[in-house]
Phi, psi and omega in degrees: 000126183277164178288143178278154181298153178300139177089356178259119183260144172265180185296328178295317178299316181296319180296320181287339186260009180304130181079000182274186186298323182295319180288318180296327181298328180291329184257001185303318185278352183274143178239149172288129182304325179294320177294321180295317179298318179297320181290322176300314180298317180299311182297315182297314182285321181294327188245359178067035176250166179285158176302325178295316177297318180297318179297318178296321178296318178297321178295325182280316187256347178059229185271006178282084188297324181297310180293320180297312180296321179295317180293321179296321178297323179291330180282334185303131179279126180295135180273146183264000000 
C-alpha cells in the first residue's frame, strides 16, 4: 500500500481533527444571516448609507471594520 498524497486525510485523521483548523477553515467565510443583517444595519445607520451600499461594502471588505468604515464614510452623501 503506497503513501497517500500530502493533504489527503483518511477517516481517522478527520475524527482526530474535529474542531481543528482544517474543519474551521471550511466554515471561516460563512456568516450567520442574522449577524449579517445586524452588521448591514449598523453600517447603514452609523454612516448614512443605504442598506444596499452597506451590503456591498460588507461583501468587499468583510470583517475588516477599519477599511469598511473608511469606505462607508467616503460613500456618505454630505448633507446641506
